[in-house]
C-alpha angles and dihedrals in degrees: 000000000000117000114249115263115251129221120236091257092050091052091050092050093052089051089052089051092054092045090054090052091049088053091054095254114136105219091196107037118186101208122105114262111218101229112182103159137056131200101245095040092048093053094043095051101038116118124183093219095048123102115271111279120216113210141180112211134173136188149111122311106240101169143002138198112193115198109170111281094350121066142166129216132187112229122200119200131170092285104040143289134312133179120245123202115211124191117191095215092055103046095033108027124183116342092008093076089099088055089056091051093047099044107028098035102035114015103037113086139189106269095038119125116234137174121223128198115190143093137288120253142152118249124226088260090056100253118141106233145161117251105216119227095165133020125197127186107229103173133001117225113219098189124059116239121238093244113191112234135183127233121177089344094306125114118229138172087040118168094225107127102122094215093052092043093054095040094047100033090158089068092042090055092050102048109024118077116227098022094100090048090061091059093042087057090047089056090049090053091056093044091050092048093050091048090053095050094043091051087064091050095249117151128234111226141176126230132185121290092191106064134177090218124034099223142150098064144038103256143114111259135215112246125212134171128240106213099198095050092033092223136122116246133189131228102237120264092192141002095221105106096047093047091052089051086061091053087053087051092059108269112134098205129012134167138181131198110195151114124300125186129212123179095221141108128309123227142137092301104028133069121174090232112048141159119247135179121211125182130184125192125186123230093021134107136206092271090060090045092056091057091044091052093049092052092047095050093045089053093046093050091050093047094048103036105017091239139063090242130077131182115233112179106307093340130093106211118203119205093184107132139271106058126202118264122211129169116238091240091052091046091056091044094050093049100040106019088235123122109209094182110141095359118151126220096274093049090051090050088053090052089051090052091049090050093044092241114155114225136176125242089237093063118109128198094285095053092045092053090046090053092049092050094043095049099042109025119015096078092052095070107084100155115061107283130173111223102202143184104036122198112267094243090065097052117053094168098045132100116248115257111269093230103029120038091196089068137053133223096251136128137188121198113225118202126173090353096305137095111258101175143003126211142173148185088245121243107244100167103105094201093051090045093053091050090050090052090051090053089052089054089054088056089050090053088055090056103269102145091187096058116120124257119231108263101202094181090056090051088049089053090053089051088064087058133264119206121234103290140180122207135187134188125196132185108235093197092055091045089052090051090055097042092049096039095240122150099207133054091223089069093061098043117081091214113014119191110271136189116257109294118261120209103271125152117243108236109250134191106235090186097044093123091067097040115134 
């Protein structure tokens, strides 16, 4: 295979690497570097009247200004950036001045990692900086960074192509302000959620990702093959059925935060690999779960953003509890003027025709109602709204409504026009559950490739007895989109799934070495 062609800057950097080695400088040293200071903390705690503070900092060189024997560099660590003052006569005294000229002026590049030992001071212009007494090369960068520069008030050389940003997130995190903050907030979301669940005494668990039956949701699975057992397995589409087995086994509250996989389309709100949280609590119903969900989301929004409101596009979303509750039938009625109560499949198909909604012959009543709601109503609910009491055909794992056997005790929470979570009073009647699975198989026979497969072991578990239980599942990626105000799922995934890479040059900064 031919070696990849190198740009002029990449050739120069490799030459600098070899020159460092000839000079006896290890460009990739193995020893621990004793970092004890960070950019943000240093600047926040500095006081002009405090004793001199010696520090050891490390990070990536993001800019340099060389002025004879005195120079400044901008160092970026995991918290932010800080200026470093470098004086030739201090870091390379006497005969080592040539070393300063060779290394600092010629061989050191923007993007390189360096360590600095020195002390904190304020420059004559008022900028808190580190005065270098010792400089160590920690890692040589062989590709120039696309450093954004300004010319006549206009930015150029920006690394803003979405495909390149998502494919090369490591570069995106280095050069684009605010990207790291999105993922810091995502981590805060998960920490806040775990704190909330743990405060109730519920236990975090792990269940299989490789499953013999892809159950717990209506979705198309990924299929793989286990060579030793010589069987096909599925990457899980949901954690539901295993978590409910644990409720059968005697746990009162369990939750799992992990990856699910669905072999479906990709768009601004869907990725085939996504993070989902599911929680199941014994002796509760969907009414209790609505209040529980409100409290959780209010806490998360406060923990992440310091307020119960968040701006998403042009909308200000308030997570201050309580949230509005609307039945699915009423939601369709208030948005279309049509009452679908008691309609059979043909009548629902007629409604779809009247509303110009395209449907497939394989769709049963549940799918038809879902299409009507999705096309006419879902996008209308911007503020958090519980859509409750779904028709039984849409919910094969849900307990029948206690006052209307045509409905189920289910809710979905709509936020900013999209579903954020799905919850039930869980079906714990094993005979009813088996009949619902059989009905799903009839839909599969009609061509519905998302219909559920009968999970006989799960039915067997229910036959041992499962207490009244409420469960809820929430998409973490979509929650992160809302809490960070981002319109696309790709912005909140470190490494979203991408199409095979086409040959496309990474923008480089040919003049990075002189960037301000």
